[in-house]
N, C-alpha and C positions, 0 to 999 in steps of 0.2 A: 159700785160694788165695795164694801169694804173688806180691807184687810184680811180681817178673819174670815169673812166670807171666801175670799179668793183660795185661801188655803185649807179650807175644811174638806177632810177625806169625804169622798162620796160615801152615801148611804147604801147598804145592800137593801133591795127591795124588789117587789114585782111577784109575779105569780110562779115563778120559777124557784123561788127559795122557800124554804120550811124552817120555821123558828124551832128551836129546842131549848129545853132548861136541863141543865146537867149539875149534878152535884160533886164537889171534889173534897177530898180529905182537907183540913184546914194547911198542912204542910205543901201539899201540891198546889193549892189555891195561892198560897204566899209565894211561891217559885213563879207561878204564871204573872202574879202582880210585879214581881222584880223583872221578868224579862220584858213585860209590856211597857214597863218604865223606863228600862234600859233602851229599848227601841223606839220609845214615844208614840205607841200604838195601845190600842185597848186590849184589855184582857181577851175578849170576843174575838179580835184580829189575830191574836197569837193561837186561840183555840181552832179557828178556822184553819190558819195555815198548817198547824200540827195535824188536823183531821185530814185535809186535802193531800199532805204528804203519806200519811199513812196509806190513804187510799192508792194513792199513786204507787207505794211500794208493793202493796198487796195484790192490786191489780193494774199493772202498767197498761194495758189496752183500753180499760174502762178510762181511766185519767186522759188519755192522749184524745179519746173520742169527747169526752165532756169538755175538755178544753177548745176543741175546734168547733164544736156546736155554739160554744158560748162567746167565741169571738166574732 
């Protein structure tokens, strides 16, 4: 196995995942890119993380239930 392959992040996939298309104002997307670059992750990762945190803040019981079922 090559070094690149061993450090690659796992892809999100499967039947329990839904793909979405989202449009952002240019300044918001630029900030998402800056955050992603500083964390060395993709913009998609930053957006997923933000969405998961938002859901957890709005509906704490739902977040704890989905974390348990996903583990």
